[in-house]
C-alpha positions in Angstrom: -18.4 -7.0 8.7 -16.2 -4.0 7.7 -16.2 -1.5 4.9 -12.6 -0.4 4.2 -12.1 3.3 3.3 -8.3 3.9 3.7 -5.2 1.8 3.4 -1.7 2.4 4.8 1.1 0.7 2.8 4.8 0.3 3.3 7.1 0.0 0.3 10.8 -0.9 0.4 12.9 -0.3 -2.8 16.0 -2.5 -3.1 19.1 -2.3 -5.2 20.5 -5.3 -7.1 22.8 -6.1 -4.2 19.9 -6.2 -1.8 20.6 -2.9 -0.1 17.7 -0.7 0.7 17.4 2.5 -1.5 14.4 3.8 0.4 11.7 2.8 2.8 8.4 4.7 2.6 4.9 4.6 4.0 1.9 5.8 2.0 -1.7 6.5 3.1 -4.4 6.1 0.4 -8.1 6.9 0.7 -10.0 4.6 -1.5 -13.5 4.1 -2.9 -15.1 2.1 -0.1 -14.6 -1.7 -0.3 -17.7 -3.5 1.0 -17.4 -6.6 3.1 -16.5 -9.8 1.2 -15.5 -7.9 -1.9 -12.4 -6.6 -3.6 -11.0 -3.3 -4.7 -7.9 -1.7 -6.1 -5.8 1.4 -5.8 -2.7 3.0 -7.4 0.2 4.7 -5.7 2.8 6.6 -7.6 6.3 6.9 -6.2 9.3 8.9 -7.2 12.9 7.7 -7.2 12.1 4.3 -8.7 14.4 4.5 -11.7 16.8 1.6 -11.7 15.2 -0.1 -8.6 15.8 -3.8 -8.7 12.8 -4.9 -6.6 10.1 -3.8 -4.2 8.8 -5.4 -1.0 5.5 -4.1 0.1 2.7 -4.8 2.6 -0.5 -3.3 4.0 0.3 -1.9 7.4 -3.2 -0.8 8.3 -6.7 -0.8 7.0 -9.2 1.7 8.2 -13.0 1.8 7.8 -16.2 1.3 9.6 -18.3 -1.7 10.7 -21.5 -2.3 8.8 -24.5 -2.5 11.0 
């Protein structure tokens, strides 16, 4: 029932030993994603050279309800 217009992500960059290099949140306005469909977006981050792994998740999705 919702059209998504903005996503908020959390990315955690980890070193080889598992320690956290950085923990960042990003907000991305997107081309609206209609109900029951998919979309994509890209986020560029600095300070990723030599990062061993990333954990990420969508923290929040914003949009409006379709009538």
